[in-house]
C-alpha positions as CSV (number, residue, x, y, z in Angstrom):
1,X,-45.7,-57.4,15.0
2,X,-45.8,-54.2,13.7
3,X,-44.9,-52.2,16.4
4,X,-42.2,-53.6,16.9
5,X,-40.9,-53.2,13.5
6,X,-41.6,-49.9,13.0
7,X,-39.4,-49.7,16.3
8,X,-36.7,-51.7,14.8
9,X,-36.9,-50.0,12.1
10,X,-36.5,-46.2,14.4
11,X,-33.4,-47.8,15.9
12,X,-31.8,-48.7,13.0
13,X,-32.8,-44.9,11.6
14,X,-31.1,-43.8,14.4
15,X,-28.2,-45.7,14.4
16,X,-27.4,-45.3,10.6
17,X,-28.2,-41.3,11.9
18,X,-26.1,-40.3,14.2
19,X,-22.6,-40.7,12.9
20,X,-23.5,-38.2,10.0
21,X,-24.6,-36.0,12.8
22,X,-21.6,-36.1,15.1
23,X,-19.4,-35.9,11.9
24,X,-21.6,-32.8,11.2
25,X,-21.7,-31.3,14.5
26,X,-17.5,-32.0,14.1
27,X,-16.7,-30.1,10.9
28,X,-19.2,-27.0,12.1
29,X,-16.6,-26.7,15.1
30,X,-13.9,-27.0,13.3
31,X,-15.0,-24.2,10.7
32,X,-16.6,-22.0,13.0
33,X,-14.2,-22.1,16.1
34,X,-16.3,-19.5,17.5
35,X,-18.8,-22.6,18.4
36,X,-15.9,-24.3,20.5
37,X,-14.7,-21.3,22.4
38,X,-17.6,-19.6,23.2
39,X,-20.2,-22.0,24.8
40,X,-16.8,-21.8,27.2
41,X,-16.4,-18.2,27.7
42,X,-15.8,-17.1,31.6
43,X,-17.9,-13.9,32.2
44,X,-16.3,-13.1,35.1
45,X,-13.0,-13.6,35.0
46,X,-12.6,-12.3,31.2
47,X,-15.9,-9.7,30.5
48,X,-14.2,-7.0,32.3
49,X,-10.3,-7.2,30.3
50,X,-11.5,-7.7,27.6
51,X,-14.1,-4.8,27.5
52,X,-11.0,-2.9,28.3
53,X,-8.7,-4.6,26.0
54,X,-11.0,-4.1,23.1
55,X,-12.3,-0.2,23.5
56,X,-8.3,0.7,23.8
57,X,-7.6,-0.9,20.5
58,X,-10.5,0.0,18.7
59,X,-9.2,3.6,19.6
60,X,-5.8,2.7,18.3
61,X,-7.6,1.1,15.0
62,X,-9.3,4.5,14.4
63,X,-6.3,6.5,13.5
64,X,-4.8,3.3,11.4
65,X,-8.1,2.9,9.7
66,X,-7.8,6.6,8.5
67,X,-4.4,6.7,8.0
68,X,-4.0,2.8,5.8
69,X,-7.0,3.5,3.8
70,X,-5.6,7.1,3.2
71,X,-2.7,4.6,2.0
72,X,-4.7,2.8,-0.2
73,X,-5.4,6.0,-2.2
74,X,-9.5,5.9,-1.3
75,X,-11.4,8.2,1.2
76,X,-10.6,7.5,5.3
77,X,-13.8,6.6,6.2
78,X,-14.0,3.0,4.2
79,X,-10.7,2.5,6.2
80,X,-13.1,2.7,9.6
81,X,-15.3,0.2,8.1
82,X,-12.7,-1.9,6.8
83,X,-11.5,-2.1,10.9
84,X,-14.7,-3.0,11.9
85,X,-16.4,-6.2,9.4
86,X,-13.6,-8.3,8.7
87,X,-12.7,-8.1,12.7
88,X,-16.1,-9.8,13.1
89,X,-15.8,-12.4,10.3
90,X,-12.5,-13.0,11.8
91,X,-13.8,-13.7,15.5
92,X,-15.8,-16.3,13.7
93,X,-13.3,-18.3,11.5
94,X,-10.2,-17.3,12.6
95,X,-8.1,-19.4,15.1
96,X,-5.6,-17.0,16.3
97,X,-6.6,-16.4,20.1
98,X,-4.7,-13.3,20.0
99,X,-4.9,-11.7,16.5
100,X,-7.3,-9.4,15.7
101,X,-7.9,-8.2,11.8
102,X,-8.9,-5.5,10.2
103,X,-6.4,-2.4,7.8
104,X,-3.3,-2.9,7.3
105,X,-0.1,-1.1,5.3
106,X,1.2,-3.8,3.4
107,X,-2.4,-4.8,1.7
108,X,-3.1,-1.2,1.8
109,X,-0.8,-0.3,-0.6
110,X,-0.6,-3.1,-2.9
111,X,-4.2,-2.5,-3.2
112,X,-3.4,1.2,-3.7
113,X,-1.7,0.2,-7.2
114,X,-4.9,-1.0,-8.3
115,X,-6.6,2.4,-7.5
116,X,-4.0,4.7,-9.1
117,X,-3.6,2.8,-11.8
118,X,-7.6,2.6,-13.3
119,X,-8.9,5.3,-11.5
120,X,-6.0,8.2,-11.2
121,X,-6.2,11.4,-10.0
122,X,-6.7,12.8,-13.6
123,X,-10.2,11.8,-13.6
124,X,-11.1,13.0,-11.2
125,X,-10.8,16.9,-13.3
126,X,-13.0,15.0,-15.8
127,X,-15.6,13.5,-13.8
128,X,-18.7,15.5,-12.9
129,X,-18.5,16.7,-9.0
130,X,-21.5,15.6,-7.9
131,X,-22.5,13.5,-5.1
132,X,-23.7,10.4,-4.6
133,X,-26.4,8.9,-2.3
134,X,-23.7,7.0,-1.0
135,X,-22.5,8.4,1.8
136,X,-22.4,12.3,0.5
137,X,-19.0,11.1,-1.4
138,X,-18.1,11.7,-5.1
139,X,-18.0,9.3,-8.3
140,X,-15.1,9.8,-7.9
141,X,-14.6,8.3,-4.7
142,X,-16.9,5.7,-5.2
143,X,-15.1,4.2,-8.2
144,X,-12.1,4.4,-6.0
145,X,-13.4,2.1,-3.2
146,X,-15.1,0.1,-5.8
147,X,-11.5,-0.7,-7.5
148,X,-10.5,-1.3,-4.0
149,X,-13.0,-3.9,-3.5
150,X,-13.1,-5.7,-6.0
151,X,-9.2,-6.1,-5.3
152,X,-10.2,-6.9,-1.8
153,X,-13.5,-9.6,-3.0
154,X,-11.0,-11.3,-5.4
155,X,-8.2,-11.8,-3.0
156,X,-10.4,-13.4,-0.5
157,X,-11.5,-15.5,-3.1
158,X,-8.2,-16.8,-4.2
159,X,-7.2,-17.5,-0.1
160,X,-10.8,-19.2,-0.5
161,X,-9.6,-21.4,-2.8
162,X,-6.8,-21.8,-1.7
163,X,-8.4,-23.0,1.3
164,X,-10.8,-26.0,-1.1
165,X,-7.3,-27.2,-2.5
166,X,-5.2,-27.8,1.3
167,X,-2.5,-25.3,0.1
168,X,-1.9,-24.1,3.9
169,X,0.0,-27.3,4.2
170,X,2.4,-26.0,1.6
171,X,3.2,-22.9,4.1
172,X,6.2,-24.7,5.8
173,X,8.1,-23.7,2.7
174,X,8.1,-19.8,4.6
175,X,10.8,-19.3,6.4
176,X,11.2,-17.3,9.3
177,X,14.1,-15.1,7.0
178,X,12.0,-15.1,3.9
179,X,8.9,-13.4,5.9
180,X,11.4,-11.7,7.7
181,X,12.8,-10.3,4.4
182,X,9.5,-9.4,2.7
183,X,7.9,-8.0,5.7
184,X,10.5,-5.6,6.2
185,X,10.8,-4.6,2.3
186,X,7.3,-4.1,2.2
187,X,7.7,-2.0,5.0
188,X,10.5,0.5,2.9
189,X,8.0,0.5,0.1
190,X,5.3,2.2,2.2
191,X,7.5,4.5,4.4
192,X,8.6,5.8,0.6
193,X,4.9,6.0,0.0
194,X,4.1,8.9,2.5
195,X,7.8,10.5,1.8
196,X,4.8,13.2,0.1
197,X,3.1,14.0,3.0
198,X,5.5,13.8,5.4
199,X,7.5,16.1,3.4
200,X,4.5,18.6,1.8
201,X,5.6,17.8,-1.7
202,X,3.4,16.5,-4.9
203,X,4.6,13.3,-6.4
204,X,3.8,12.1,-9.0
205,X,2.2,9.0,-9.0
206,X,5.2,5.9,-9.7
207,X,5.0,2.2,-10.6
208,X,6.4,-0.6,-11.8
209,X,10.1,-2.3,-10.9
210,X,12.7,0.2,-9.6
211,X,9.9,2.6,-7.8
212,X,11.2,3.3,-5.0
213,X,14.8,4.5,-6.5
214,X,12.0,6.8,-8.9
215,X,10.5,7.9,-6.1
216,X,13.9,9.4,-3.6
217,X,15.3,10.8,-7.1
218,X,12.4,12.6,-7.9
219,X,12.5,13.7,-4.3
220,X,16.1,14.9,-4.3
221,X,15.4,16.7,-8.0
222,X,12.6,18.6,-6.6
223,X,14.5,19.1,-2.7
224,X,13.3,23.2,-2.7
225,X,9.5,21.8,-3.5
226,X,9.9,21.2,0.0
227,X,7.1,22.7,2.5
228,X,8.9,23.0,6.0
229,X,5.9,23.3,7.8
230,X,5.1,19.9,6.8
231,X,8.6,18.9,7.3
232,X,8.7,20.6,11.0
233,X,5.0,19.0,11.8
234,X,5.8,15.5,10.7
235,X,9.2,15.7,12.6
236,X,7.3,16.8,15.5
237,X,4.4,14.3,14.8
238,X,7.0,11.1,14.8
239,X,8.9,12.2,17.9
240,X,5.8,12.5,20.3
241,X,4.6,9.4,19.1
242,X,7.9,7.0,19.6
243,X,8.7,9.3,22.7
244,X,4.8,7.8,24.3
245,X,4.5,4.5,22.5
246,X,7.8,3.9,24.4
247,X,6.6,5.1,27.7
248,X,3.3,3.0,27.3
249,X,6.0,-0.1,27.1
250,X,8.6,1.2,29.8
251,X,5.3,1.8,32.2
252,X,2.8,-1.1,30.9
253,X,3.3,-2.9,34.0
254,X,2.7,-0.3,36.2
255,X,-0.2,1.6,34.4
256,X,-3.7,-0.1,34.1
257,X,-4.6,2.2,30.5
258,X,-2.2,2.8,27.6
259,X,-2.5,6.6,26.8
260,X,-4.1,6.2,22.9
261,X,-1.3,8.3,21.8
262,X,-2.2,8.2,18.4
263,X,-5.4,9.7,18.6
264,X,-5.1,12.3,21.2
265,X,-2.5,13.5,18.0
266,X,-4.4,13.8,15.8
267,X,-7.8,15.6,17.9
268,X,-4.7,18.0,19.1
269,X,-3.4,18.5,15.0
270,X,-7.4,18.6,14.0
271,X,-8.0,21.5,16.1
272,X,-4.7,23.5,15.8
273,X,-5.7,22.9,11.9
274,X,-9.1,24.1,12.1
275,X,-8.3,27.2,14.6
276,X,-5.0,28.4,11.9
277,X,-7.1,27.5,8.8
278,X,-3.8,25.5,7.7
279,X,-5.2,24.8,4.6
280,X,-5.1,28.1,3.3
281,X,-2.6,29.6,5.5
282,X,0.4,27.4,4.6
283,X,-0.7,24.8,2.2
284,X,-1.0,21.4,4.0
285,X,-3.4,18.5,2.5
286,X,-6.1,17.6,4.7
287,X,-8.3,15.5,4.7
288,X,-11.8,16.9,5.6
289,X,-15.7,15.9,6.7
290,X,-15.9,12.6,7.3
291,X,-18.8,11.1,6.8
292,X,-21.2,9.1,9.4
293,X,-22.9,6.1,9.4
294,X,-22.9,2.6,7.7
295,X,-24.1,2.4,3.6
296,X,-26.2,-0.5,2.3
297,X,-24.0,-3.8,0.9
298,X,-23.3,-3.1,-2.5
299,X,-21.0,-5.7,-4.6
300,X,-18.3,-4.7,-5.6
301,X,-17.8,-4.0,-9.3
302,X,-17.5,-7.2,-11.4
303,X,-15.7,-5.8,-14.4
304,X,-12.6,-4.9,-13.1
305,X,-11.7,-7.9,-12.1
306,X,-9.8,-8.8,-14.8
307,X,-7.3,-6.0,-14.7
308,X,-6.9,-6.5,-10.5
309,X,-5.8,-10.2,-10.9
310,X,-2.2,-9.3,-10.0
311,X,-2.7,-7.1,-6.8
312,X,-5.6,-9.7,-5.5
313,X,-2.8,-12.1,-5.7
314,X,-0.7,-10.1,-3.7
315,X,-3.0,-9.3,-1.4
316,X,-3.7,-13.4,-1.0
317,X,-0.1,-14.4,-1.0
318,X,1.5,-11.1,1.5
319,X,-1.2,-10.4,3.5
320,X,-2.0,-14.4,4.5
321,X,2.0,-14.9,5.1
322,X,1.4,-12.0,7.5
323,X,-1.1,-12.9,9.3
324,X,-0.5,-16.4,9.6
325,X,3.4,-15.3,11.0
326,X,1.4,-13.2,13.8
327,X,-1.3,-16.2,14.1
328,X,1.8,-19.1,14.7
329,X,4.0,-16.3,16.9
330,X,0.7,-15.5,19.9
331,X,-0.3,-19.8,19.8
332,X,3.7,-20.7,20.8
333,X,3.8,-17.9,22.6
334,X,0.4,-18.7,24.7
335,X,0.5,-22.3,24.2
336,X,-2.1,-23.4,21.3
337,X,-2.6,-24.9,18.4
338,X,-3.2,-22.8,14.7
339,X,-4.6,-24.8,11.3
340,X,-2.9,-23.1,8.7
341,X,-5.7,-24.4,6.3
342,X,-8.5,-22.6,8.3
343,X,-6.7,-19.5,8.7
344,X,-6.6,-19.3,5.2
345,X,-10.9,-19.5,5.3
346,X,-10.9,-16.9,7.4
347,X,-9.1,-14.5,5.9
348,X,-10.3,-15.0,2.5
349,X,-13.8,-14.5,4.2
350,X,-12.4,-11.3,5.6
351,X,-12.3,-10.1,3.1
352,X,-14.8,-11.2,0.5
353,X,-17.9,-10.8,2.8
354,X,-16.4,-7.0,3.7
355,X,-16.2,-5.9,0.4
356,X,-19.8,-5.7,0.1
357,X,-19.7,-3.2,2.6
358,X,-16.6,-0.7,1.0
359,X,-14.2,-2.3,3.0
360,X,-10.5,-2.0,1.5
361,X,-7.9,-5.2,1.4
362,X,-7.5,-6.6,5.4
363,X,-4.9,-8.5,6.8
364,X,-3.8,-9.4,10.9
365,X,-3.5,-5.9,12.6
366,X,-3.2,-4.4,16.1
367,X,-7.0,-3.7,16.4
368,X,-9.7,-5.5,17.4
369,X,-12.4,-3.1,16.6
370,X,-13.1,-0.1,15.5
371,X,-15.9,2.9,16.0
372,X,-16.6,5.4,13.2
373,X,-15.1,8.0,13.8
374,X,-16.0,11.5,12.8
375,X,-14.5,14.9,12.5
376,X,-14.3,17.6,10.0
377,X,-10.1,17.9,9.8
378,X,-7.4,16.3,9.7
379,X,-3.5,16.8,8.7
380,X,-2.2,13.9,6.4
381,X,1.2,14.5,7.6
382,X,0.1,13.5,11.1
383,X,-1.4,10.1,9.3
384,X,1.8,10.0,7.5
385,X,3.6,9.6,11.1
386,X,1.6,7.0,12.4
387,X,1.6,4.9,9.4
388,X,5.7,5.1,9.7
389,X,6.1,5.5,13.5
390,X,3.3,1.9,13.1
391,X,5.8,0.3,10.9
392,X,8.2,0.0,13.4
393,X,8.2,-3.2,14.9
394,X,8.8,-4.2,10.9
395,X,11.4,-2.0,10.6
396,X,13.3,-2.7,13.1
397,X,13.4,-6.5,11.6
398,X,17.3,-4.9,10.7
399,X,18.0,-5.7,13.1
400,X,17.8,-10.0,12.6
401,X,20.8,-9.9,10.3
402,X,23.3,-9.9,13.1
403,X,21.4,-12.8,14.1
404,X,21.0,-14.6,10.8
405,X,24.8,-14.3,10.1
406,X,26.0,-16.1,13.8
407,X,23.7,-19.1,13.0
408,X,23.7,-19.9,9.5
409,X,25.4,-17.2,6.6
410,X,23.3,-18.9,3.9
411,X,20.1,-17.7,5.4
412,X,21.3,-14.6,5.5
413,X,22.3,-14.3,2.1
414,X,18.5,-15.3,2.0
415,X,17.1,-12.2,3.7
416,X,19.3,-10.1,1.9
417,X,19.0,-11.5,-1.8
418,X,14.8,-11.0,-0.8
419,X,14.4,-7.9,0.5
420,X,16.6,-6.5,-2.5
421,X,13.9,-8.1,-4.8
422,X,11.5,-6.7,-2.5
423,X,12.5,-3.5,-2.7
424,X,13.5,-3.6,-6.4
425,X,9.5,-5.0,-7.6
426,X,7.2,-6.0,-5.1
427,X,6.0,-7.7,-1.6
428,X,4.7,-11.1,-3.8
429,X,8.4,-10.4,-5.9
430,X,10.3,-11.2,-3.2
431,X,8.3,-14.0,-0.8
432,X,8.4,-15.8,-4.7
433,X,12.2,-15.8,-5.1
434,X,12.6,-16.4,-1.7
435,X,10.8,-19.8,-1.4
436,X,12.3,-20.7,-4.3
437,X,16.3,-19.9,-3.6
438,X,15.6,-21.2,0.0
439,X,14.0,-24.5,-1.6
440,X,17.1,-24.7,-4.6
441,X,19.5,-23.5,-1.4
442,X,18.4,-27.4,0.5
443,X,18.0,-29.0,-2.3
444,X,22.2,-28.2,-3.4
445,X,23.3,-29.0,-0.4
446,X,21.5,-32.6,0.1
447,X,23.8,-33.8,-2.4
448,X,26.7,-33.0,-0.5
449,X,25.2,-34.3,3.1
450,X,26.5,-37.2,4.7
451,X,24.1,-39.1,6.3
452,X,26.0,-42.0,8.6
453,X,24.6,-45.1,8.9
454,X,21.6,-46.8,12.3
455,X,23.6,-46.5,15.4
456,X,25.0,-49.6,16.7
457,X,22.4,-49.6,20.1
458,X,24.0,-52.6,21.0
459,X,27.0,-51.4,21.4
460,X,26.1,-48.3,22.3
461,X,24.7,-49.7,25.1
462,X,27.3,-52.1,26.4
463,X,29.6,-49.2,26.6
464,X,27.8,-46.8,28.3
465,X,27.0,-50.1,31.6
466,X,30.5,-50.6,31.7
467,X,31.4,-47.2,32.1
468,X,28.8,-45.4,35.2
469,X,26.0,-47.9,36.7
470,X,23.5,-49.3,34.5
471,X,20.5,-48.3,36.6
472,X,21.0,-44.2,35.1
473,X,19.4,-45.9,31.8
474,X,16.5,-46.2,33.3
475,X,15.8,-42.6,32.9
476,X,17.8,-41.5,30.1
477,X,15.9,-41.9,26.6
478,X,18.6,-41.0,23.7
479,X,17.5,-40.2,19.7
480,X,19.9,-39.9,17.3
481,X,19.5,-37.9,14.3
482,X,21.0,-38.8,10.9
483,X,19.8,-36.2,8.7
484,X,20.1,-32.6,8.2
485,X,17.7,-30.8,10.1
486,X,16.0,-28.0,7.8
487,X,12.9,-25.5,7.1
488,X,11.8,-29.3,5.3
489,X,11.4,-31.4,8.1
490,X,11.5,-29.7,11.0
491,X,7.8,-30.4,11.9
492,X,8.0,-33.6,11.3
493,X,11.1,-33.9,13.5
494,X,9.6,-32.1,16.2
495,X,6.9,-34.7,16.1
496,X,8.1,-37.2,15.7
497,X,11.0,-36.6,19.2
498,X,7.5,-35.6,21.2
499,X,5.9,-39.0,20.2
500,X,8.5,-40.6,21.1
501,X,8.8,-39.3,24.9
502,X,5.6,-39.5,25.3
503,X,5.2,-42.9,24.4
504,X,8.5,-43.8,27.2
505,X,6.9,-42.3,29.3
506,X,3.0,-44.1,28.7
507,X,4.8,-47.4,28.4
508,X,7.7,-46.5,32.0
509,X,9.4,-49.1,30.6
510,X,12.9,-49.4,31.2
511,X,15.6,-48.6,28.9
512,X,17.8,-51.9,29.6
513,X,15.8,-53.6,26.6
514,X,17.4,-52.9,23.6
515,X,14.4,-53.4,21.0
516,X,13.2,-50.4,23.7
517,X,16.8,-48.6,23.0
518,X,16.9,-49.0,19.0
519,X,13.2,-47.8,19.2
520,X,14.6,-44.5,20.5
521,X,16.7,-44.2,16.8
522,X,14.6,-41.1,15.3
523,X,15.2,-40.8,10.8
524,X,13.0,-38.1,10.0
525,X,12.7,-38.0,6.6
526,X,11.8,-34.5,4.3
527,X,8.3,-34.7,4.5
528,X,6.4,-32.1,6.7
529,X,4.0,-32.7,9.8
530,X,1.9,-31.2,12.2
531,X,3.4,-29.4,15.2
532,X,2.3,-31.3,18.3
533,X,-0.5,-29.5,20.7
534,X,1.3,-31.3,24.0
535,X,4.2,-30.9,25.7
536,X,6.2,-34.2,26.7
537,X,5.6,-34.9,30.7
538,X,7.9,-35.7,33.1
539,X,8.7,-38.9,34.1
540,X,7.1,-40.5,37.2
541,X,9.2,-39.8,40.8
542,X,12.7,-39.8,39.0
543,X,13.9,-36.6,36.7
544,X,14.1,-37.6,33.2
545,X,16.3,-36.8,31.0
546,X,16.6,-36.6,26.5
547,X,20.3,-36.9,25.5
548,X,20.2,-35.6,21.8
549,X,22.8,-37.2,19.4
550,X,24.1,-35.0,16.4
551,X,26.4,-37.2,14.7
552,X,23.8,-37.7,11.7
553,X,22.9,-34.2,11.6
554,X,25.4,-32.9,8.4
555,X,23.9,-29.6,8.0
556,X,21.2,-27.4,8.9
557,X,19.8,-23.9,8.9
558,X,17.8,-21.4,11.2
559,X,14.4,-23.1,11.0
560,X,16.7,-25.8,12.0
561,X,18.7,-24.1,15.0
562,X,15.4,-22.8,16.2
563,X,13.5,-26.0,16.6
564,X,16.6,-27.3,18.6
565,X,16.4,-24.7,21.2
566,X,12.5,-24.8,20.8
567,X,12.9,-28.1,22.0
568,X,15.3,-27.8,24.9
569,X,13.4,-25.1,26.2
570,X,9.8,-27.2,26.0
571,X,12.2,-29.5,27.7
572,X,13.6,-27.6,30.3
573,X,9.3,-26.2,31.1
574,X,8.3,-30.2,31.7
575,X,11.6,-31.1,33.7
576,X,13.0,-33.0,30.9
577,X,16.9,-32.4,31.2
578,X,18.1,-32.4,27.8
579,X,22.3,-32.6,26.7
580,X,23.1,-33.0,23.0
581,X,26.3,-35.2,21.7
582,X,28.8,-35.1,19.2
583,X,27.7,-31.2,17.9
584,X,30.2,-29.5,15.4
585,X,31.7,-26.5,16.6
586,X,29.1,-24.3,14.7
587,X,25.6,-26.0,15.4
588,X,26.7,-25.1,19.3
589,X,27.9,-21.4,18.0
590,X,25.0,-20.9,16.5
591,X,22.5,-22.3,19.1
592,X,23.8,-20.1,21.8
593,X,23.6,-17.9,20.1
594,X,20.0,-17.7,19.5
595,X,19.0,-19.7,22.7
596,X,19.2,-18.6,26.6
597,X,20.6,-22.1,27.1
598,X,21.4,-22.7,31.0
599,X,25.0,-22.0,31.6
600,X,25.2,-23.2,34.9
601,X,25.1,-26.9,33.6
602,X,26.7,-28.2,30.1
603,X,25.0,-29.5,27.9
604,X,26.9,-29.7,24.9
605,X,28.8,-33.3,25.1
606,X,32.1,-35.0,22.8
607,X,30.2,-38.5,23.2
608,X,26.6,-40.2,24.3
609,X,28.6,-41.5,26.5
610,X,30.4,-38.2,28.3
611,X,26.3,-36.9,28.6
612,X,25.3,-40.2,30.3
613,X,28.4,-40.2,32.9
614,X,27.0,-36.5,33.5
615,X,23.2,-37.3,33.9
616,X,24.6,-40.0,36.7
617,X,27.4,-38.1,38.3
618,X,24.5,-35.7,38.6
619,X,22.6,-38.1,40.2
620,X,24.9,-39.2,42.6
621,X,24.9,-35.4,43.7
622,X,21.5,-35.0,44.0
623,X,21.4,-37.8,46.2
624,X,24.4,-37.2,48.1
625,X,21.7,-33.6,48.9
626,X,19.1,-35.6,49.6
627,X,20.5,-37.7,52.7
628,X,22.6,-34.7,53.9
629,X,19.3,-32.9,55.0
630,X,17.7,-35.8,56.1
């Protein structure tokens, strides 16, 4: 009797605790994505290509780490640490399969503001020149990296706090025009900060609003102090970098190994600097000796946290926005999902933990790993050229202006105003202005929206059946959009639409049931949803067709047009024909300009009846073709 009771007690204990253990394991897999993908990693197929890719990116990241450390106003060796530790942390917590974390131009520039303000160059003359026990660097260099590490630590803490508050769900407020304008404006700031190295000038540190204009005013006022040698070397470096990178891009399918021109250029310039003594002969600034080894961890100076709050918020917001945009872009391209909140945790820890290893603030970068690099001397104008060329992808976003003008002129105005605010003030100020401006414009436009009532599906179906054979309706799904389509509700629209298609395919019921047609009417309120991971599946035995009735789509923005084009392309890839009825001329123009729509067959129709008639005629042609082949 005692044994039976004991056995029953153990069974109850097991039942009570097994679900909790499963929930804990599921939580661990959710918060540590490496536990999800690492056990399924295919060594035979992926190890060799991943190793080659990692080596090439590591070589590139060495040069970027050196350059971005100088941009952050700290010793170059700390850029190498910032290329290594954040990548390791993000690999464990991040969800972007094709995204790496490391030194980043925008976060480096933001942290430089705190470094230059709290530890200016004038302090170097007042402090003793004795070296510390850490890497043999001076007290001045250690004070500077202490400030940068404090910015990284506090910025990471802010990102982790945003994760706890689940603020990642608010990222739908960050529209593509706002992100594009902010990153372009920040890239303009970065290029401006490198002018003194490109021209070989000594420019005093300038901060505050309108810094962009003050720097160029100073340059033109002191144009005679430009060193011709530095200018020529900078131009030559930029020309070589651009030319070789373009050749690598053009012939990347024919060559398996990309030429690491950044590293080759630094080695060549270092050798030339060593042989000709450019520092003494021409007065060019050089980086100097890069110490070896990794120092033991040390906590950032906590007493400066209150003084770097502004820069920490800038690092947290700008770094996360730029990184999330890169993660979402790669996720969309390679068909997987990214949790916005999990990315907050990953980038937050990638800033907090490495700050104990003398790392500058990090964000999504082009390199995955990094190695320590030791050399005697490197010219700073060459590193400045690497920074400028590395920002090419952000700077060419000026071409987006034409796209926004043709799709939605209001988004064009938001891009321009956000860019102006960014270059006049700072990246975080421009980002905040863009978000507020976007929300205000949408709120102002909605009262003028004449949202139509629900379509009388019974009447519409009757008209269709009198014009064409009712059998056609078995393979047609009709969705009525009765709200404006803007950045606030595009995710919800996409989720609802995919759910409707998937539900139809699962049930495989005939569409001649009136209640089924009424179920296909989409009312998308202004709320946010999560993007569906699954694309629509094709119907069995017959090719599906989807008709979007846009009579209630009273206005749209760039995000809305992008979502319609994305739905069209996804359905096309899944053998689902998409037709749009009752579209305005502006919507047709915007969609044709934005996406590569199928030009061989029409997709825009004056009415739903016309769209179904076209589907019926195509079906008959298809049957006739099959019959002739038989």
